[in-house]
RODO-2510 file (C-alpha; in nm, 4 decimals, decimal comma):
residues 127
     n   res          X          Y          Z
     1     x     0,2228    -0,3917     1,6066
     2     x     0,3220     0,0049     1,6125
     3     x     0,3544     0,2408     1,3409
     4     x     0,7677     0,2425     1,3204
     5     x     0,7409    -0,1809     1,2711
     6     x     0,4599    -0,1397     1,0236
     7     x     0,7176     0,1447     0,8438
     8     x     1,0006    -0,1036     0,8502
     9     x     0,8267    -0,3768     0,6567
    10     x     0,6966    -0,1572     0,4187
    11     x     1,0426    -0,0631     0,4032
    12     x     1,1379    -0,3920     0,3838
    13     x     0,8763    -0,4875     0,1334
    14     x     1,0087    -0,2032    -0,1084
    15     x     1,3764    -0,3267    -0,1050
    16     x     1,1910    -0,6150    -0,3597
    17     x     1,0138    -0,3926    -0,5858
    18     x     1,0417    -0,4058    -0,9848
    19     x     1,0272    -0,1352    -1,1300
    20     x     1,2885    -0,0926    -1,4206
    21     x     1,0652     0,1333    -1,6310
    22     x     0,9563     0,4001    -1,3538
    23     x     1,2307     0,3417    -1,1120
    24     x     0,9938     0,4729    -0,8530
    25     x     0,9607     0,1564    -0,5570
    26     x     0,7078     0,1597    -0,3516
    27     x     0,6405    -0,1221    -0,0461
    28     x     0,3098    -0,1492     0,1344
    29     x     0,2792    -0,3640     0,4343
    30     x    -0,0710    -0,4183     0,5443
    31     x    -0,2027    -0,4844     0,8832
    32     x    -0,5071    -0,6796     0,9309
    33     x    -0,7561    -0,6865     1,2054
    34     x    -0,6644    -1,0564     1,3874
    35     x    -0,2484    -0,8886     1,4298
    36     x    -0,1186    -1,0055     1,0407
    37     x     0,1096    -0,8211     0,8132
    38     x     0,0846    -0,8925     0,4296
    39     x     0,3436    -0,6875     0,2216
    40     x     0,3661    -0,5850    -0,1337
    41     x     0,5820    -0,4095    -0,4027
    42     x     0,5071    -0,2851    -0,7250
    43     x     0,6069    -0,4731    -0,9318
    44     x     0,6265    -0,3336    -1,3269
    45     x     0,5811    -0,4614    -1,6490
    46     x     0,6958    -0,4048    -2,0391
    47     x     0,3045    -0,3329    -2,1563
    48     x     0,2281    -0,0813    -1,8603
    49     x    -0,1051    -0,2044    -1,7873
    50     x     0,0180    -0,5020    -1,6835
    51     x     0,1896    -0,4319    -1,3346
    52     x     0,0689    -0,4251    -0,9702
    53     x     0,0971    -0,1422    -0,7492
    54     x     0,2213    -0,1750    -0,3908
    55     x    -0,1102    -0,1566    -0,1847
    56     x    -0,2825    -0,3795    -0,4011
    57     x    -0,0664    -0,6174    -0,4097
    58     x    -0,0347    -0,6552    -0,0325
    59     x    -0,4454    -0,6021    -0,0294
    60     x    -0,4914    -0,9415    -0,2675
    61     x    -0,2060    -1,1372    -0,1287
    62     x    -0,4571    -1,1059     0,2606
    63     x    -0,7400    -1,1385     0,0184
    64     x    -0,6141    -1,4751    -0,1179
    65     x    -0,5177    -1,5967     0,1837
    66     x    -0,9085    -1,5690     0,3579
    67     x    -0,8321    -1,2107     0,5285
    68     x    -1,0412    -0,9277     0,4407
    69     x    -1,0868    -0,7233     0,7379
    70     x    -0,7732    -0,4836     0,7625
    71     x    -0,6712    -0,2462     1,0588
    72     x    -0,4083    -0,0606     0,8385
    73     x    -0,1816     0,0010     0,6207
    74     x     0,1996     0,1290     0,5575
    75     x     0,3098     0,2829     0,2283
    76     x     0,6595     0,4209     0,1295
    77     x     0,7948     0,5337    -0,2452
    78     x     1,0396     0,7119    -0,4197
    79     x     1,2908     0,6725    -0,6374
    80     x     1,4956     0,3275    -0,6266
    81     x     1,8125     0,4439    -0,5136
    82     x     1,7162     0,7119    -0,2578
    83     x     1,5469     0,7243     0,0780
    84     x     1,1746     0,6717     0,0893
    85     x     1,1093     0,9991     0,3019
    86     x     0,8542     1,1669     0,0841
    87     x     0,4742     1,0793     0,1198
    88     x     0,3285     0,8370    -0,0794
    89     x     0,0207     0,8994    -0,1745
    90     x    -0,1895     0,5700    -0,3331
    91     x    -0,2952     0,5776    -0,6922
    92     x    -0,7261     0,6274    -0,7437
    93     x    -0,7105     0,2389    -0,8637
    94     x    -0,5422     0,1600    -0,5048
    95     x    -0,7811     0,3706    -0,3080
    96     x    -1,0245     0,1923    -0,4942
    97     x    -0,9632    -0,1049    -0,4161
    98     x    -0,8541    -0,0141     0,0240
    99     x    -1,2592     0,1373    -0,0235
   100     x    -1,3710    -0,1527    -0,1337
   101     x    -1,2651    -0,3447     0,2124
   102     x    -1,2582    -0,1335     0,4522
   103     x    -1,3928     0,2291     0,5907
   104     x    -1,4065     0,5643     0,5643
   105     x    -1,1915     0,5846     0,9126
   106     x    -0,9315     0,3359     0,7611
   107     x    -0,6007     0,4420     0,8463
   108     x    -0,3186     0,4820     0,5954
   109     x     0,0229     0,5848     0,7091
   110     x     0,2540     0,7558     0,5216
   111     x     0,6044     0,8809     0,6010
   112     x     0,4305     1,1894     0,7111
   113     x     0,1800     1,0541     0,9302
   114     x    -0,1299     0,8848     0,9433
   115     x    -0,4474     0,9895     0,7328
   116     x    -0,7624     0,8402     0,6751
   117     x    -0,8875     0,6327     0,3624
   118     x    -1,1531     0,9400     0,3199
   119     x    -0,9026     1,2503     0,3047
   120     x    -0,7725     1,0681     0,0011
   121     x    -1,0915     0,9431    -0,1743
   122     x    -1,3875     1,1549    -0,0305
   123     x    -1,6624     1,0039    -0,2755
   124     x    -1,5436     0,6009    -0,3626
   125     x    -1,6830     0,4342    -0,6454
   126     x    -1,9965     0,1878    -0,5074
   127     x    -2,1631    -0,0742    -0,7139
***
């Protein structure tokens, strides 16, 4: 799957975001090593800490289906009623979850191009 197709899947997932509090909708499309795509959107909750980001939603869906080998993730986000054309960098929690399953060179695709996981999380937590 090419980057444009993965971005389309992320944008489709973004349309399902539940973000009544922040108004910031995020979509993610996670490409697995075997070619499957798992999507996610952010889901907010009135008790803010109970929400979940799009990236973690996609990763948790994949893991719950037995997949733990990932090839890339594509993320798009921004104000709900606006195009997602500015880069939407993953939060620290999402980066740490990615680091659980992916190496430093894992591709993180944003609207401004492809980055490495280590560009955003140079010092991951290791137990």
